[in-house]
C-alpha positions, 0 to 999 in steps of 0.5 A: 779593656772595657772594665779597665776603662771603667776603672779609670772612670771610677778611679778604681785604682786597686782594680787597675793594679790587679789587672796589670801583669805582675811583670809590669806593676812596678813601672807605674806608681799607685799615685801616678795611676790615681792622678791620671784617673782623677785629673781627667774627665772621661767621656767615652771609649771607642774600641777600634779593633780587637784580636785575641791578645790585643785591643786597639782603642781610643779613650776620649777625655777632657784634661784638667784644663777641659781641653778635649783629648784622645788617648789612642792605644793598642794594648797587649793582654796575656791570659794567665791562671784564668784571668786577663792582664794588661801587659803593655801598649803602643800609643798614638803615632806608633800604631800608624807605624805598625806598632 
């Protein structure tokens, strides 16, 4: 998770794509990922909770209007061929509902 956050901070788009599970790569375009990474000013990462295949985190950033934001996500990862891959996530209020 920390490496993917760092990739957003540095706009390492190829790394983000490479560490997304193959079954999910077609869901976001390279351009969309790059725009999300570059239009925000990333402040810090807070890892809230981890389990073997999930990481709950809060990524603090300022949007293009310099308004503080928090991206709260519970991400699911899979381990295949000796590597971890991001599979999907539950966001914000859905986490509180038990997602």
